[in-house]
C-alpha positions in Angstrom: 18.7 -17.1 12.1 19.3 -13.6 10.6 20.5 -12.8 7.1 19.0 -15.8 5.4 19.6 -15.6 1.7 16.8 -16.3 -0.8 18.1 -17.3 -4.3 16.0 -17.8 -7.5 17.0 -20.5 -10.0 15.3 -19.7 -13.3 15.8 -19.9 -17.1 14.1 -21.1 -20.2 12.9 -24.6 -21.0 15.4 -27.5 -20.5 18.1 -25.3 -18.8 19.2 -27.9 -16.2 17.4 -26.5 -13.2 16.3 -29.9 -11.9 19.9 -31.3 -11.9 21.3 -28.1 -10.5 18.9 -28.2 -7.5 20.1 -31.7 -6.7 23.7 -30.6 -6.8 23.1 -27.5 -4.8 21.6 -29.5 -2.0 24.4 -32.0 -2.0 27.2 -29.6 -2.3 26.1 -27.1 0.4 24.8 -29.7 2.8 28.3 -31.1 2.8 29.6 -27.6 3.7 27.3 -27.5 6.8 24.3 -25.6 5.3 20.7 -26.3 5.6 19.2 -25.9 2.1 15.4 -25.3 1.7 14.0 -25.5 -1.8 10.7 -23.9 -2.9 9.0 -26.1 -5.6 8.1 -24.7 -9.1 4.6 -23.4 -8.6 3.4 -23.2 -12.2 4.2 -26.9 -12.6 2.1 -27.7 -9.6 -0.9 -26.1 -11.2 -0.3 -27.6 -14.6 -0.1 -31.1 -13.1 -3.3 -30.3 -11.2 -5.2 -29.7 -14.4 -4.8 -25.9 -15.1 -3.3 -24.9 -18.5 -2.1 -21.5 -19.7 -3.3 -22.6 -23.1 -6.9 -22.6 -22.0 -9.3 -20.5 -24.1 -11.3 -19.7 -21.0 -10.0 -16.2 -20.1 -11.4 -16.2 -16.6 -9.8 -19.6 -15.9 -6.5 -18.3 -17.3 -6.6 -15.1 -15.2 -7.5 -16.9 -12.0 -4.8 -19.5 -12.6 -2.1 -16.8 -13.0 -3.4 -15.0 -9.8 -3.3 -18.3 -7.9 0.3 -19.0 -9.0 1.5 -15.6 -7.8 -0.4 -15.9 -4.5 0.9 -19.5 -3.9 4.4 -18.5 -4.8 4.4 -15.6 -2.3 2.9 -17.8 0.4 5.3 -20.7 -0.1 8.3 -18.5 -0.1 7.2 -16.8 3.1 6.4 -20.2 4.7 9.9 -21.5 3.9 11.4 -18.3 5.2 9.7 -18.9 8.6 11.1 -22.5 8.5 14.6 -21.3 7.8 14.4 -18.8 10.7 14.0 -21.7 13.1 17.3 -23.3 12.1 20.4 -23.0 14.2 23.0 -23.6 11.5 23.7 -21.6 8.3 20.6 -21.7 6.1 19.5 -20.5 2.7 16.5 -20.9 0.4 16.5 -21.8 -3.3 13.3 -21.0 -5.3 12.6 -23.1 -8.4 11.6 -20.0 -10.3 10.5 -16.8 -8.6 7.6 -14.4 -8.7 8.9 -12.3 -11.6 9.0 -15.4 -13.8 5.2 -15.1 -14.0 5.4 -11.7 -15.8 7.3 -13.3 -18.7 4.2 -15.3 -19.6 1.5 -12.6 -19.4 0.8 -9.1 -20.7 2.2 -6.1 -18.8 -1.4 -5.0 -18.0 -2.4 -8.3 -16.5 0.9 -8.4 -14.5 0.3 -5.0 -13.0 -3.3 -6.0 -12.1 -2.1 -9.2 -10.4 0.5 -7.2 -8.4 -2.2 -4.8 -7.2 -4.4 -7.7 -6.1 -1.5 -9.0 -4.1 -0.6 -5.6 -2.7 2.9 -5.6 -4.2 4.9 -4.3 -7.2 7.7 -5.4 -9.6 10.3 -3.4 -7.5 9.1 -5.0 -4.3 9.2 -8.4 -5.7 12.7 -7.9 -7.2 13.9 -6.9 -3.7 12.6 -10.2 -2.2 15.6 -12.1 -3.5 19.3 -11.9 -2.8 20.3 -13.4 -6.2 18.8 -14.6 -9.4 20.6 -17.3 -11.5 19.3 -17.6 -15.0 20.3 -20.9 -16.6 20.2 -20.5 -20.4 17.9 -23.0 -22.2 19.7 -25.8 -24.0 17.6 -24.6 -27.1 20.2 -21.8 -27.4 23.6 -23.1 -28.2 23.2 -26.7 -26.9 20.4 -27.9 -29.1 21.6 -31.5 -29.1 20.8 -31.7 -25.4 17.3 -30.2 -25.6 14.6 -32.6 -24.5 11.0 -32.6 -23.2 11.5 -36.0 -21.4 12.1 -34.4 -18.0 8.9 -32.3 -18.1 5.7 -33.8 -19.4 3.9 -30.4 -19.2 6.4 -28.6 -21.5 4.8 -27.2 -24.6 8.1 -26.3 -26.4 8.8 -29.5 -28.3 12.1 -30.7 -29.6 11.6 -29.5 -33.2 12.7 -26.3 -34.9 9.5 -24.5 -34.0 9.7 -25.7 -30.4 13.4 -24.7 -30.1 12.6 -21.2 -31.3 9.7 -20.9 -28.8 12.1 -22.0 -26.1 14.8 -19.5 -27.1 12.2 -16.7 -27.2 10.8 -17.7 -23.8 14.4 -17.8 -22.4 14.9 -14.2 -23.4 11.5 -13.1 -22.0 12.4 -14.6 -18.6 15.8 -12.9 -18.7 14.2 -9.6 -19.4 11.7 -10.1 -16.5 14.6 -10.1 -14.1 16.5 -7.2 -15.6 17.6 -4.8 -13.0 18.2 -7.2 -10.2 21.5 -6.3 -8.6 22.7 -9.9 -8.5 21.3 -11.3 -11.8 23.8 -13.9 -13.2 23.3 -15.6 -16.5 24.7 -19.2 -16.5 25.8 -20.1 -20.0 25.6 -23.4 -21.8 28.9 -25.2 -22.1 30.3 -28.1 -24.0 30.5 -29.9 -20.6 27.3 -29.7 -18.5 29.4 -30.1 -15.4 30.9 -26.7 -16.1 27.5 -25.2 -16.1 26.6 -26.7 -12.7 30.0 -25.6 -11.2 29.2 -22.1 -12.3 25.9 -22.3 -10.4 27.7 -23.5 -7.3 30.3 -20.7 -7.6 27.7 -18.0 -7.9 25.8 -19.3 -4.9 29.1 -19.3 -2.9 29.5 -15.7 -3.8 26.1 -14.9 -2.5 26.9 -16.7 0.8 30.1 -14.7 1.0 32.3 -17.8 0.7 35.7 -16.6 -0.6 36.2 -17.4 -4.3 39.2 -17.6 -6.6 39.8 -14.5 -8.7 38.7 -15.1 -12.2 39.1 -12.7 -15.2 36.1 -12.4 -17.5 37.5 -12.2 -21.1 37.4 -8.6 -22.3 37.9 -7.2 -25.8 37.9 -3.8 -27.5 35.4 -4.0 -30.3 33.5 -2.1 -32.9 30.1 -2.7 -34.5 30.0 -4.0 -38.0 26.3 -4.5 -38.2 23.0 -4.0 -36.3 22.7 -5.3 -32.8 20.2 -8.2 -32.2 17.4 -7.9 -29.6 19.3 -6.7 -26.6 18.6 -5.2 -23.1 19.8 -1.6 -23.3 20.7 0.2 -20.1 22.1 3.5 -19.1 24.7 3.1 -16.3 26.2 5.8 -14.1 29.0 4.4 -11.9 30.7 6.1 -9.0 33.5 4.7 -6.9 33.5 5.5 -3.2 36.4 6.1 -0.9 37.4 2.8 0.7 40.0 1.0 2.7 43.1 -0.4 1.0 42.4 -3.8 -0.6 38.7 -2.9 -1.1 36.8 -1.5 -4.0 33.4 0.1 -3.3 31.1 0.9 -6.3 27.8 2.7 -6.5 25.9 2.1 -9.7 22.6 3.6 -11.0 21.1 1.6 -13.9 18.2 2.9 -15.9 16.1 1.1 -18.6 12.6 1.4 -19.9 11.7 4.0 -17.3 13.0 1.9 -14.4 15.9 2.7 -12.1 17.8 0.5 -9.8 20.7 1.5 -7.5 23.3 -1.0 -6.4 26.0 -0.7 -3.8 28.8 -3.3 -4.3 31.9 -4.1 -2.2 34.8 -6.2 -3.5 37.4 -7.1 -0.9 40.5 -9.0 -1.7 41.4 -11.3 1.2 44.5 -12.8 -0.5 46.3 -12.7 -3.8 44.0 -15.4 -5.1 40.7 -14.9 -3.3 38.0 -12.2 -3.2 34.7 -11.6 -1.3 32.0 -9.7 -3.1 28.7 -8.3 -1.6 25.9 -6.4 -3.4 22.8 -4.7 -2.2 20.1 -2.6 -3.7 19.7 0.9 -2.2 17.0 3.5 -2.2 17.2 6.7 -4.2 17.7 8.6 -0.9 20.5 6.4 0.3 22.1 6.6 -3.2 22.2 10.4 -3.1 23.6 10.3 0.4 26.3 7.7 -0.5 27.5 10.0 -3.4 28.9 12.3 -0.7 31.5 9.5 -0.1 32.8 9.6 -3.7 36.5 8.9 -4.2 38.0 12.3 -5.1 40.6 10.6 -7.2 38.1 8.9 -9.6 35.7 10.4 -12.0 32.1 9.1 -12.5 31.7 6.6 -15.3 28.8 7.0 -17.8 28.2 4.2 -20.3 25.5 2.5 -22.3 25.3 -1.3 -21.9 23.7 -3.8 -24.3 23.3 -7.3 -22.8 22.3 -10.3 -24.8 22.7 -14.1 -25.2 24.3 -15.4 -28.4 24.6 -19.1 -29.1 24.2 -20.0 -25.5 26.8 -17.4 -24.2 26.1 -14.2 -22.3 27.7 -10.9 -23.4 27.8 -7.3 -22.4 28.8 -4.4 -24.7 29.7 -1.2 -22.9 30.0 2.0 -24.9 31.7 4.6 -22.7 30.6 8.3 -22.7 32.7 9.6 -19.8 35.4 9.9 -18.6 36.6 8.3 -21.8 35.0 8.3 -25.2 35.3 6.2 -28.4 35.8 3.1 -26.3 33.6 0.0 -26.7 34.3 -3.1 -24.6 32.8 -6.5 -25.0 32.9 -8.7 -21.9 32.1 -12.4 -21.8 30.1 -13.6 -18.8 30.9 -17.1 -17.5 32.7 -18.5 -20.5 35.1 -21.2 -19.1 38.8 -20.8 -19.6 39.1 -23.9 -21.8 36.1 -22.8 -24.1 36.0 -20.8 -27.3 34.1 -17.6 -27.3 31.2 -17.6 -29.8 31.8 -14.1 -31.1 28.8 -12.5 -32.7 29.2 -11.7 -36.4 28.1 -8.1 -36.0 31.3 -7.3 -34.0 34.9 -6.8 -35.1 37.5 -7.7 -32.4 40.2 -5.0 -32.3 42.2 -6.2 -29.3 42.0 -8.8 -26.5 42.5 -6.8 -23.3 41.7 -9.6 -20.8 43.6 -9.0 -17.6 44.9 -5.6 -18.7 44.4 -3.3 -15.7 44.2 -0.3 -18.0 40.7 -1.4 -19.0 39.3 -2.2 -15.6 36.5 0.2 -14.8 38.2 1.0 -11.5 41.2 2.3 -13.4 39.3 3.9 -16.3 37.7 6.1 -13.6 41.1 7.4 -12.4 41.4 11.2 -12.9 44.4 11.9 -15.2 
């Protein structure tokens, strides 16, 4: 079959990936899908006797190279299996290739990519979506355990919890720039976390989803930001059919650039279908010719971060408006409280206010 989606399930230690995989198979099998799952490769090597704590530098290097080579081979093998299926099929990878870069130096990572005749950009494009489940060590410490993974080195003490939090952030950074990276928060109820995973996969499979408003607030900074992922975003809306919204976004960070074309189509008052794809620089420049003449280009700086198990984005607008800073929650359930960071002052809750939708902020006055 064509158009087989490849989805990565990742995150820090004790994030709930094992449980999520079981539920993914059960849920989508009941909907008529064939679900293939690629096992977590680093665990295979750890269980086989290799350890990333080895003092033997050659053994360490060869182990990381073997993990990347095996990951690529396994994913390609499962893709060939999926292509023989006659019913809707997708693949879930228990971690993906870019996870490896979170555990090693940038220099070693680049060398491994060269040996495998690939690059970070190419590996990012292998996957249709990346779901990052936040470690229980960040905001759900009472549920953090090492019982489900005997090879886990981040123990359930304060030192181990901090190691797990730091690793969670490194993994998140490794996937920065993927056009469909979604951070799955911790919740008071773990079932809510699993349901968010199922919802995001449904979006990737273009199954219509209920329209949900992310909570949005006008804010101002009252203190220094924590360790965040800072991006420069240029966003252009393209001419589209009624009921559709087409967005072209260029995101830049740390010398990297990713272009994403996104279409949002409302199919009823309650449901919407969204599709995203990464596009080349050449196609990006070509698509700009289709810019909506009634909307200006948005330029903003984004700071993304996880705070007490919840994912936030702060957008500071530079054009076509200035002096506007919006905080948006990502995936906080309606019945839950927002864990507002102490370095922000909430000026106004503008959730659901069309005036503050990017699509309307872009309107030429």
